[in-house]
N, C-alpha and C positions, 0 to 999 in steps of 0.2 A: 292630938294624941293617939297614937297608934296602938290597939290592943291586939296582943299574940293571939295567933291562930290556935294555939293549944287551949286557950281560956274560953274562946268563943264559939269555934267552929262547930263542936258537938251540940252547942243549941240550934244547929240549922238541921232540920229533918233530912234526911238523903233522899227520899222521893221529890224535895224541891230543888233540886241541883239544875235542871233544866228550866226552872221558873226565874222569871224577873226578882230582884233581890228583893226582900222586905225592907220596909221604908223606915228601917231604924239603923243608927249611927252604927251601933255594933255590929248588927249582921251585914251591914253596907259594907265595911272595910274588911270584913272577913270573906265575904265573897270576891271582894277585887283582890285580896291577897291571895286567895287559893284560885283564880283565875276561872271562878264558876259565872259569872255575870258579863257573858258574852250579848246578851241583848239589850244593856243598858250601859256598854262600854261605849266611850267618848269617840266618835270616827272624826277623822282629820275633814277639816273645813275645805271645800271645794274652791279652788282659786276663782277669784271673779272674773269675767271675761273684760280684756283690755279694751279700755276705751281711748278714742282717738282724740289726741290734743289738739289735731287741727281745727280751728273755730268753723261753725256751721255755715258763717258766711264768707268763709275763704275762697277766692275763684277756683284755686287748683282743687279744693273739696266737691264744688260744685260741677267742675270738669269731670272728674271721676265719677259722680253720681249720674252723671249724664251720658258717660259711654256705654251704657246698656242700652241707650235709648236711639242711637245715634242711625242713621239710614243711609242708605249707597249714597242718596242725594247730598247729604252732607259731607261724606269723603270726597265726591265729584266737586263740590265747591272748594274745598281747602285744597285739592291737588291743583286747581285750576288758579287759586291766588297764590299758590308756591310757584307755579310756571311763572306766571306773570311777573311776580316780584322778581324771578330769577333772570328774564329776560330784560327786564329794566336795568338790573344792575350790572348785565353783559353788556348792553347799550351803553351805559356810563362809562364802562371801564374801556371799550372802543373808541368813545370820543375825545377822552382822555390821552389814550395813545397815539391816536393821529394829531392830537393839538402839541404834542412836544417838538415836532418837526417843524421848521421853516419852510416855507416854500421858496428856497433860494437854493442855488447851485454853488459849490466848491469844488474847482478843479484844483488837485495835486498831484505835480508829476516830479516823481523823486528819480533825480538823474544820479547814480553811482559812479565815481571814478574808477579807471581800472586798474589803480594803484590803492583801492581803498582799504583803511584799517592796517596797514602793515605789520606782520609780526617780527620776533628779534630777527630773525633771517631776512627782512625785508620783502616776505613773500605777503600778498594780498590776502584778504580774509574776510568772509561775512561779517555783518555788524549788525545788532538789534537797533532800532528805529522807534521810537514812542511819539506819539502824535495826541497833544491835549487840546481840548477847547476850554478857556477858561475865562471865568466871570471878572477876575483880576490875575494881574499878573508880578503883583509883589513878590509873592511867596515863593513863585517859581524862580525868579531871579536871585533871591537870596539865599535861598537853599542850596547845600552842595550835591555833588554828583551821588553819592551814596546814600545820602537820606531820600533824595527824591527816588532812585532806583530801587531801594527796597521797602519804604514807607510813603510812596506817593499819596495814596489817599488820605493818610493821618497828615501829611504836612500842606497840602493844599486844602482840604476841608472843603466847605461849601462852595470854594471857587473851582473845583473840578466839575466840570460838567460831562465831560465826554474823553474818551483814551481808546487809543488804537495803537496795537503793538504788531510788528511786522519784521520780518528778517530780511536783509538786502545784502545781496552779492555785488562783489566787484563788476562794474561794467554793467550793471542791471539797470533797466529803465520800467519806472511803474509808473501807471494811471489811475488816480485814484480818485474818487466821488464820495467822501462822508456825509453824512447828514449833519445839517446846521443846527445844534440844540437852543431854544431859545434862552436868552441871556447871556450868551458866549459874545466875549468883545475881543478876546484874543486868541492866536493862534499859536501853540508853542510846540517845539520839537526837542527830544532829548535823542542822543546818538551814543552809543556806548562803545566807546573807542576803547582800544586795548591801552594806548599810553594814554589815560586818562586826564593825568596832571598836565601835559602840555597839550593837549587838544582842546579847541573850542567846541564843546559838546552839546550844546545848546542855543535855539535861537526863539525870538517872540515877535510876532509882526501882531498888528491891531487889525481886527476885522471890520470893513466899511459898515455904515448903518444901512446902507441900500445896495442894491446890484449884487452880479454874481461875483465870485472870487475865482480867479485864473494865477496860481502861481507855482513857481518850480522850486523845489527843494533840491540844492546840490549840494551831495555828500562828497567831499574831497576825502585825500588820505587821511588828515586829522583834523577836520572842520567842516562845517555844516553853515548855510546859508539858505535865506529865502528871501525869493525876488519874484516881481510880478513878470508874467511870461512876456517875452518879445522876440523879436528876431535874433538877438545876440545868444539868449541862453536856450533858444527853440532849434536846436540842432539835431539832425537826425529824424526817424519818423516816430509821430507819436498816434497812439488810437483812443478814441473816446472809450470810457466804460472803466473797469476795474481789471481788464487783463493785464496780464504781466509780458512786459515788453523786453525781448531781448535784443541786444545790437550786435 
């Protein structure tokens, strides 16, 4: 129940305006209504400090508590441990990288004919050659040219172990020594001839289980063939290495 100010306010002596309110319901209500009781007005409660929800036994919290007690010796030990871990990882990566290459030599000699890849007027023109190392050759032999040329990685999938792309000009002779990847059982060659519907644009040969490989890839006007190197297909001067040989 609220008491009107006009009824109860005159009952409060004027000299008690700064005093605490009298402990009677009527005078208490009148003093609060008139704004005279500042001493006993309720103040907002202070917000309690936020407590951490992390359990006291959490390793992360214990680590935070120990941060202030670390010494330079602790920092040196942590740095040494990180350096040791990084060195071990680099050594493992280097070992894996060196284990991906078989210690066998592959000699590929590309011999392009002078009339290689003639255009509509009969003039020879350069051609793009791709050399693949495959685990299986079924997908390569069954796919058409455009699927292999545009999406060879998707078509061959896991059978594709290595790929090399180069441009060959008419009459050019190249000596290549690609690295043999473990698991490679077939060597495939794809040539992007201009008249692809009439050309024999692919060739596949099986890699021997042991020993070095020395083959000659012959690029004719509209066909490609791979054969072992002998006296018949070894005409002209050849150089070892990856030099470009011009005839």
